[in-house]
C-alpha positions as CSV (number, residue, x, y, z in Angstrom):
1,X,-13.8,-19.3,-21.4
2,X,-13.4,-22.8,-23.1
3,X,-12.8,-24.5,-20.5
4,X,-16.4,-23.5,-19.2
5,X,-17.6,-24.3,-22.6
6,X,-16.4,-27.8,-22.1
7,X,-17.9,-28.9,-18.9
8,X,-14.5,-28.5,-17.2
9,X,-14.1,-26.1,-13.8
10,X,-11.4,-24.1,-13.0
11,X,-10.3,-24.5,-9.7
12,X,-8.6,-21.1,-9.6
13,X,-10.5,-18.6,-10.7
14,X,-6.8,-16.6,-11.4
15,X,-5.9,-19.4,-13.6
16,X,-8.5,-17.8,-16.2
17,X,-6.2,-15.3,-17.3
18,X,-6.1,-11.4,-17.3
19,X,-8.7,-11.4,-20.2
20,X,-11.4,-12.9,-17.9
21,X,-14.3,-10.6,-17.4
22,X,-17.0,-10.3,-14.3
23,X,-19.0,-12.5,-17.0
24,X,-16.6,-14.6,-17.3
25,X,-15.7,-15.3,-13.9
26,X,-19.7,-15.1,-13.0
27,X,-19.9,-18.0,-15.7
28,X,-17.5,-20.2,-14.1
29,X,-18.1,-19.7,-10.1
30,X,-22.3,-20.8,-11.6
31,X,-21.1,-23.6,-13.2
32,X,-18.7,-24.8,-10.1
33,X,-22.0,-24.0,-7.8
34,X,-24.0,-26.1,-10.1
35,X,-21.7,-29.1,-9.5
36,X,-21.2,-29.0,-5.8
37,X,-18.2,-27.2,-6.3
38,X,-19.1,-24.6,-3.4
39,X,-15.1,-23.3,-2.9
40,X,-12.9,-21.8,-5.6
41,X,-9.7,-19.8,-4.9
42,X,-8.5,-16.6,-6.1
43,X,-5.2,-17.0,-5.6
44,X,-4.3,-18.1,-2.4
45,X,-7.8,-16.8,-0.9
46,X,-11.0,-18.8,-0.6
47,X,-14.3,-17.7,-2.3
48,X,-17.1,-20.1,-0.8
49,X,-20.6,-20.3,-1.8
50,X,-23.6,-20.6,-0.1
51,X,-24.8,-24.0,-2.1
52,X,-28.5,-23.5,-0.1
53,X,-28.5,-27.6,0.3
54,X,-26.2,-30.3,1.4
55,X,-23.5,-30.9,-0.3
56,X,-22.2,-35.0,-0.5
57,X,-19.3,-36.7,-2.8
58,X,-19.2,-40.1,-3.9
59,X,-16.5,-42.2,-2.6
60,X,-14.8,-45.4,-4.9
61,X,-17.5,-48.0,-3.6
62,X,-20.2,-45.7,-4.4
63,X,-22.0,-44.5,-0.9
64,X,-21.9,-40.9,-0.5
65,X,-20.3,-38.7,2.3
66,X,-20.5,-35.1,3.3
67,X,-17.7,-33.0,1.9
68,X,-17.1,-32.1,5.9
69,X,-16.7,-35.7,7.1
70,X,-13.9,-36.8,8.7
71,X,-12.2,-38.9,6.4
72,X,-12.4,-35.4,3.9
73,X,-10.5,-33.3,6.3
74,X,-7.9,-36.4,7.1
75,X,-7.1,-36.0,3.2
76,X,-6.1,-32.4,3.6
77,X,-4.2,-33.0,6.7
78,X,-2.3,-36.0,5.2
79,X,0.7,-34.4,4.4
80,X,-1.1,-33.6,0.6
81,X,-0.3,-30.9,-0.5
82,X,-3.8,-29.0,0.0
83,X,-3.3,-26.5,-2.3
84,X,-3.0,-29.0,-4.8
85,X,-6.5,-30.5,-3.8
86,X,-10.1,-29.3,-4.5
87,X,-10.5,-26.1,-3.2
88,X,-11.5,-26.4,0.8
89,X,-12.0,-24.5,3.9
90,X,-10.0,-27.9,5.1
91,X,-7.4,-26.7,2.4
92,X,-6.9,-23.3,4.6
93,X,-6.8,-24.9,7.9
94,X,-4.3,-27.5,6.9
95,X,-2.4,-24.9,5.0
96,X,-2.3,-22.6,8.4
97,X,-1.7,-25.3,9.9
98,X,1.8,-26.4,7.9
99,X,2.7,-23.2,8.2
100,X,2.3,-22.6,11.6
101,X,4.4,-25.5,12.2
102,X,7.2,-25.5,9.5
103,X,7.9,-21.4,9.8
104,X,7.0,-20.9,13.9
105,X,5.0,-18.0,12.5
106,X,1.4,-17.1,14.4
107,X,-1.1,-17.6,11.2
108,X,-4.0,-15.8,11.0
109,X,-7.7,-17.0,8.7
110,X,-9.9,-14.3,8.0
């Protein structure tokens, strides 16, 4: 797709549209994986790819932190809409927790 050619990554594969074929989706997932974006959304489903390495994000001060740090987890649980953020396993947990609190309906993560 055009976005993959410009180096931008698509967080939700559904946004690629119905004209995307398996090759387009594979290219997009590879691009995300190469950029350390091991999580992708497919609608409300989280797709996780094994990075075969530790993944870090650069903080504002230039230091690196694990994508599984407490600071990253707090970003997803601090009242922000996790679906509007970069796909992450913490976003799935945060959305399930918010749904549990607001609807009082048990949640399940598979």
